[in-house]
C-alpha positions as CSV (number, residue, x, y, z in Angstrom):
1,M,-44.7,-4.2,0.5
2,R,-44.1,-0.1,0.3
3,P,-42.5,0.8,3.5
4,L,-40.0,-2.3,3.1
5,A,-38.7,-1.0,-0.3
6,V,-38.1,2.7,1.0
7,T,-36.0,1.5,4.1
8,L,-33.7,-0.5,1.7
9,V,-33.5,2.5,-0.7
10,L,-32.5,4.8,2.6
11,L,-30.2,2.0,4.2
12,L,-28.7,1.3,1.0
13,G,-28.1,4.9,-0.6
14,G,-25.3,5.6,1.7
15,C,-23.4,2.3,0.9
16,V,-20.1,3.0,-1.1
17,A,-20.1,1.7,-4.3
18,T,-17.6,-0.7,-5.2
19,P,-15.7,-0.2,-8.8
20,V,-16.5,-2.9,-11.2
21,F,-13.5,-4.6,-12.7
22,K,-13.8,-6.3,-16.0
23,H,-10.5,-7.9,-15.6
24,I,-10.0,-9.6,-11.9
25,P,-8.6,-12.8,-11.7
26,A,-9.5,-15.8,-10.9
27,H,-7.5,-16.7,-7.7
28,A,-6.2,-13.8,-4.9
29,S,-3.5,-12.0,-6.2
30,P,0.0,-12.6,-4.4
31,A,1.5,-9.3,-3.0
32,P,4.4,-7.7,-4.8
33,R,6.5,-8.1,-3.2
34,D,6.3,-12.4,-3.4
35,V,5.9,-11.7,-7.6
36,A,9.2,-9.5,-7.3
37,R,11.2,-12.9,-6.0
38,S,9.8,-15.1,-8.8
39,I,9.0,-12.5,-11.7
40,N,9.9,-14.9,-14.5
41,E,7.2,-17.5,-13.3
42,Q,4.6,-14.4,-12.6
43,L,4.8,-12.6,-16.2
44,E,1.3,-12.4,-17.8
45,R,0.0,-13.2,-14.3
46,S,-3.8,-11.2,-13.7
47,V,-3.8,-9.2,-10.8
48,L,-6.2,-7.2,-8.7
49,W,-3.5,-4.8,-6.5
50,G,-4.1,-1.4,-4.6
51,G,-1.7,0.7,-2.7
52,M,-1.1,4.7,-2.3
53,V,1.0,6.7,-4.9
54,I,4.1,7.2,-4.3
55,E,5.5,9.1,-7.5
56,L,3.6,9.5,-10.9
57,R,6.1,9.4,-14.4
58,E,4.9,10.7,-17.4
59,F,6.3,9.6,-20.9
60,A,5.3,9.8,-24.5
61,G,2.2,7.9,-24.6
62,H,1.5,6.3,-21.3
63,A,2.2,7.4,-17.6
64,A,3.9,4.9,-14.8
65,I,2.8,5.3,-10.8
66,E,4.8,4.0,-8.5
67,L,2.5,2.5,-5.8
68,L,3.3,0.9,-2.2
69,G,1.1,-2.2,-2.1
70,Y,-1.7,-2.7,0.2
71,P,-4.1,-5.9,0.8
72,L,-7.5,-4.9,-0.7
73,D,-11.0,-5.2,1.6
74,A,-14.1,-6.5,0.1
75,Q,-14.4,-3.8,-1.8
76,A,-11.2,-3.8,-3.5
77,R,-9.9,-0.5,-1.3
78,P,-6.3,-0.4,-0.3
79,V,-6.1,-1.1,3.6
80,P,-3.4,1.3,5.0
81,Q,-3.8,-0.3,8.2
82,A,-2.4,-3.3,6.9
83,R,1.2,-4.6,6.4
84,D,2.6,-3.6,3.3
85,G,3.1,-5.6,0.3
86,G,5.9,-3.9,-1.1
87,R,6.2,-1.4,-4.0
88,F,5.0,-1.9,-7.7
89,I,4.7,0.3,-10.7
90,A,1.5,0.2,-12.7
91,V,1.8,1.2,-16.4
92,R,-1.5,3.4,-18.0
93,A,-1.8,4.2,-21.4
94,G,-2.4,7.7,-22.4
95,R,-2.0,10.3,-19.6
96,L,-3.0,10.9,-16.3
97,D,-4.1,14.1,-14.2
98,P,-1.0,15.3,-12.4
99,A,-3.5,16.9,-9.7
100,E,-5.3,14.2,-9.2
101,V,-2.6,11.3,-9.1
102,V,-0.9,12.7,-6.5
103,P,1.3,11.3,-3.5
104,G,-0.7,9.6,-0.6
105,R,-3.4,8.8,-3.1
106,F,-4.9,5.4,-3.1
107,V,-5.7,3.5,-6.0
108,T,-6.8,0.2,-7.0
109,V,-5.8,-1.6,-10.4
110,S,-6.3,-4.7,-12.5
111,G,-3.9,-5.5,-15.3
112,R,-1.0,-8.2,-16.0
113,I,2.6,-8.7,-14.9
114,S,4.0,-7.2,-17.6
115,G,7.9,-6.9,-16.2
116,E,10.1,-5.3,-13.5
117,R,12.1,-2.0,-12.9
118,L,15.2,-3.0,-11.0
119,G,16.7,0.0,-9.0
120,R,18.0,0.8,-5.3
121,L,15.5,1.9,-2.5
122,N,16.7,3.1,0.7
123,G,20.3,2.0,-0.7
124,E,19.6,-1.4,-1.4
125,D,18.9,-3.1,-5.0
126,Y,15.2,-3.8,-5.1
127,I,13.0,-4.8,-8.0
128,W,10.1,-3.4,-8.5
129,P,6.8,-5.4,-10.1
130,E,5.5,-3.5,-13.4
131,V,1.9,-4.0,-14.2
132,D,0.2,-3.0,-17.4
133,A,-3.0,-1.5,-15.6
134,L,-5.8,-2.3,-17.9
135,E,-8.3,-0.8,-15.2
136,M,-7.8,1.6,-12.9
137,H,-9.6,3.4,-9.9
138,L,-8.6,6.5,-8.0
139,W,-10.2,6.5,-4.4
140,P,-11.5,9.5,-2.8
141,R,-8.8,11.8,-1.3
142,D,-10.0,11.0,2.3
143,L,-10.3,7.0,2.0
144,N,-7.6,6.7,4.7
145,L,-9.8,9.0,7.1
146,R,-13.2,7.8,6.4
147,E,-14.7,5.5,9.4
148,H,-16.0,2.5,7.2
149,P,-20.0,2.0,8.0
150,R,-20.8,0.3,10.6
151,T,-24.2,-1.1,10.5
152,R,-25.9,-3.6,12.5
153,I,-29.5,-4.7,12.4
154,G,-30.3,-6.3,15.9
155,L,-33.9,-7.4,17.5
156,G,-33.7,-6.2,21.3
157,V,-35.5,-7.7,23.5
158,Q,-36.8,-6.2,27.4
159,L,-37.4,-8.1,30.2
160,S,-39.0,-6.0,33.0
161,R,-40.4,-7.0,36.6
């Protein structure tokens, strides 16, 4: 029994920890682009969104992060190889470290849709859904460069003549 326990510890030791969010929606979260189309019906909806930081803005008492949304994988990591889901603003109480929350870094947030921001993007009107980020996970800087582990367990059979 002991060799099995040691093997399991070694195998699981290399796994990346999945962040634990307390505020996870019961149903899959719609993409930010879809929420922007019907923002009034979506207010107060719980979402779990992730994306790439575009810009961090700090204000008195809170910070706002503009993110380019991406679908999430099973570990709640944004998948930058997928088609983006539109932009959104994550609002977080307090201050954030501008040396850590930099453009190009990936973030996953859990929270509630609290409103919208109107503006122009690439010369066109744009609506950014705004999320009150109750929880936030900042992914390692090399998230989009890492090769995800491919663990396979199999049983080999060799036939000889």
